[in-house]
N, C-alpha and C positions, 0 to 999 in steps of 0.2 A: 518183339523182333522174333523170327523164326527160329525153332530149334537147331535146325541143320546151321545155319548160319552162325550163331551162337558159338557151335560147336566146332567149325572152320576158324571162328577168330580168336577162342578161349586159346587155344594154346601158342599162339603166336604174339597174344598179347602179353599173356606170361613170362614169354621168352626175353621179348624186349624190357620188359618192367626188371628180370632179373641181371640183364645187363644195367640197368640202372641203379640197382645193389639191392634190389629185393629178394628175398630168400623166400620162395613158397614152400608151404608143407608138402608133402607127398601129395596129400587128400585133396589139395585147392583145387578147383573151379573157376467367284466361282472359276474353280479349276476345270477341267476338262476329266472323264474318268482317266480313273489311270490304271495301267494294267503289267505288269510284273514279267515281261518278257524279252528276252534277247530278241535281237532281229532275225530274220531269217541268215542274211550272211554271215554276221557276226556270230550265230550260234552254230554255223558249219563250221568256224575256222577256232574258235575257243572252247576251252572246257567250259562247262555250265559253271555260274556260281554258286555259292549255297543258297541264297537268296531268291536264285532264279527259278525255282521248283517249288511247286507247292505241295509235291508230293514227299510223303515224311519219309526221312532219311534214318537207316537203320546203323546202329553203331554199337560197339562195346567200349566201356571205357575201364580201365585196369587201373586201381591205387590202393592205397591204403586207406579204405573208407573208414576204418574204426580210427583211425584218427584224423580225416576228414570229419568223421561228426561230430567230434569232439572238440573242433576247431570254433569255437566260438566267442571269443573274446575280442576286444578293442585292439589288440597286436595280431594280426594275421600272418599264418604261416602258408610256405611255400610247400606244396604235395606234389611230387613225380609223378605222372601217370601217363600210359598211351591209351591214345585213342585209334581204334581201328574199323575198318568198315570194307566193305566188299565192293569194287568197283563195278562199272557195267560190263567189264571184260570177263568178268569173273575171279579175278586178283583180288588178294586181300592187301590191303593196303594199312599201314600201322604209321601214327606219326605220334612223336613226345609231346606232351603237354604239360605245362604245370598250373596246377588247381589252386585255388584261393576261395574260402565261404566269402560269401557277401552280405548286405541285404541288414536289414533292423529288426523289425517285427517277425518274418519268417524266420531268419536267423536264429532267434531267442527261442521260436515257438515249435517250429517244425522238425518230425521226427529226421528230416532228411535236410540237409541246408543250401540254399540257393548256392550256385556256383560259379565263378568265371574261371575260364578256361585261357591259356594264353600258349600260342602255337607258334614254331619256330619257324621265320617266312621262309627259310630255305627249303627245310622239310615239307611245307604245308605248299608249295610251288605245283603249279600243275596237279591240285587236286580242287575239290569243291571250297575247302578253306581257305585258298590262296588268298594273298593282301589281307586277311582279316586281323593279325596280330592277337586282339583277346577279343571273345565272345561271351558275353552274360549264359549263361546257360538255367533257362526256367525248371524247375523239377518239380513233382510230386510233393505236395508237404509232406502228406502220410500215404502207406501204400493199400490201404484200401478203394476198393471202385469208386464210392463217392468221391475222392479227390482226386481219382482220375478225370470223372466230368468235370471239375472244378478246373484242371488243368488246360483240358481242350476248349472249353470255352473262356478263359482269358483269352487263348491262341486265338478262339474265333474273331473277339473283340479286337484284338490287333488286324486281323484280315478285312475286319467290318471297316475299321478307320482308316486302312491303306485303299479301299473303295471311293473314300470320299475325298482324297487328298494326298498326293506324293510326299507332302511334310511330316511323314508317319514315318514311324519304324517297321522295320520289316522283322518277320517272326517265320522260321522254319522247325516244323513239326518234327521230332524225332522218337525214335524206340530206342530205348537208351539200356543196354544189360549191363549193369553195374555188376564187376569180378574184383574181390578182392585178393590177391595171390598170398595173403598172409592166410588165409583161412579162419577169420575169427567174424568175418562177415559172409553169409550165404548169397550167393549170386543172385539176384533179383530183374528184372526187366520190366520197365516202366515208362510210359510217356515225359516226354519232355519238350522243350522249344528253343532254339538258339534266338537271339535277341540281337538286330543289329547292332554294331558300334554306334557310338554319340557320335566321334568326329567322320566316320563314313556315310552316316545318314546327311548331317549337316553339308558334306561336298556333294553329295549325289544332289542337293538341293540347290548349289553353287554358293553357300554359307558357311558360316564357320561357328561354334557353338559358342556363347555367351556366357561365361559362367559367373555370372554377376546376381549378388541378391538384391532385394529391395524395387526390383522392377514391377511395376503396378499393372493390371491388365488392360489400362489405360494408356499405357506407353506403350503397351505393343499391336502388333497390326490390327487395325478394327474388323476386317472382314475373317481374317484366320482365327483371331479369339472368340469371335460371335461362334466358328464351327467347333473350336476346343468346347466352350462351354455348353453347347446345345447336345453334340457327341455326350459329355460329362452325364449333362438331365438325361439322353437317350436312356444311357445304360446304369443310371441312377448310381454314379459315382461322386462321392463329395471328398473323398481322400485326396485332393490336393490342393495346392497352393503356389500361385505365382512368386508373391514376394520371397518365400523360403526356397524356393526352386524346389518344394515338396512334389514329387511323382511328374513335373514337368521339367522339361527342358527346354533353352531359349537358345534359338538362333538366328543370327544377323548378317543381313546381306551385304554388299558392298557400297549400298547407299545407307546405312545404318539402322536398316527399317528392321524390328525385332519382330520374331514369329514364336509361337509357341507349340512345343509338340508334347504331348500328351502320354504316359507310360505307367505300367503297374495298376493294372486293373483289379486285381481279384479282391477289393472291397466294393467290389461293385453290386448292387441290388440285384441286377438279373443274375447273377452269379449266387449269391446270398451263402456264400461259406461261412460256414458256425460261428469262426472266428471274428467275423466283421463287424464291427459296432459302428454306430454315427457317433459323430462327436457333441458331446452333452451340449455344447453350444449351440447348436443346429435345432434345437427342440424336435428332434424327431426319433421314433422310439426304435426305427429300424432302418437297414439299409433298403430294403424295399423301397420305403416313400422316398421319392423322388423330391431332390431340393435344387432351383434353378441357380447357380451360383456365380452368374454373368453379371457383366455391366449392365445399365440398363438400356434400352435399345426400342427405337418404335416399330408398328407393325410393317412398316418397310423396309427398316432394317432386317426384320428377322424374316420377310418373304423369300429372298432368294437363298438365305440358309436353308427354311422348308422344304425349298424347291429341291435343293440337292440331295436332301434324305429321300424325299419322296420319289426322286428318277433311282436313287440305289436300293429301293424298299426291295424291291423282287431279287437283285444279287444279294442282298443281305440275308435274306431268308433262306435261298439256296445254299449259301454257305451251310446253315445250321443243318439243313436238311440232308446234305452232303456230306456232313462229318463223319467218315467212321468212328465206329464204337463210342459215340456219345449216345448215352441212354435215349430213347426214343421220347419218355417223360421230361429228360429235362430239355430237349428240342421245343417240344408243346409249351412247357413253362417260358422259356425264354421269349419263343415267340409272342406268346400273349404276353407277356412285359412288354413287348416292342408295339405291338397291337394298341395298348394303352397310350403309349408316346405318340405312335401316329394317329390316333384320336384327338390327342392334345392339340398336334401342331393345324391339324384341317378342320379343327373347331374355333374359330377365332374367339368365342367366349372364353372358352376353355385354355387357350392361347394367353390370353390377356391376364386373365386369374393367375395360372401357374409363372408364367414368364416374366411379362410385363411389370403385373404388380409386383412380383415377388422378387425384382430385380435388386443390385445393389449400385450404391452410385459412381464407384470409381473401384 
């Protein structure tokens, strides 16, 4: 966030928090390609929703972050906060929010815990946060430049999957100025991204969330499950499980057909975060080593899946090359990792060895 915007938003967010009971210190400061755009006539009539733009949104989030950072137990607490942003007209809009910590591994190990924000629907009406209810905010695990890269790369993975199917979670990048009115924590500005709510993603796809464990890959839509598992192979992610609903959301349509939707990609080999470790049962030494964890398919089954990835290749690479603030060496490392994937799916012998011979029966 630019300094001038932070300075304009800070007094208003602190004042709003004071109204909530905070007392700041005086010194405190094959589907077709899918495009996430409103039709032109709709865009003219309605304010753009949070996920209708790929431009980063700059916000200030004010709360007692000292208390938030300590909230890592099984019993989550509610933390009052204020989210502020600058409107296109140049006004400052402030929204009361409730913050909760969330997650498992990152909640235990990260310097700054992952968050969920709950919005007052009335107050958020006619803003980019209208109709959202609650949203996950994926934050930088730590404050270093390396962790900013990891955050941007995970965000890009969501964008990559958006290119392949609308049955995917939309993400909106943000620059967040974290302000603690108590003065116990210094203000910090970092990257984060909002993640679409499960139910809203399901409704957008004319489905509903199926919160049922024990559903195997063989019980889900064959084509969509193939897309998910090849995508996970592409990014080098083995940290998912259908039956346990681990980093997988299942959605079901009116006919009872079940579709998997993946999320949470920070353990992917393409990112290779220092904390990412593969499950010892997989027999691989590092997350950089790809392992196909999908059910068995024939070359004819794989052909339309590979074609979809090939069709999206240029757009995928353009996402990485066009991402501001992602270090060039990280861009090239990611694209080199994807080059390997594309060599595999376009060389029949390699594809047979990696995906057909290495498949699972169910």
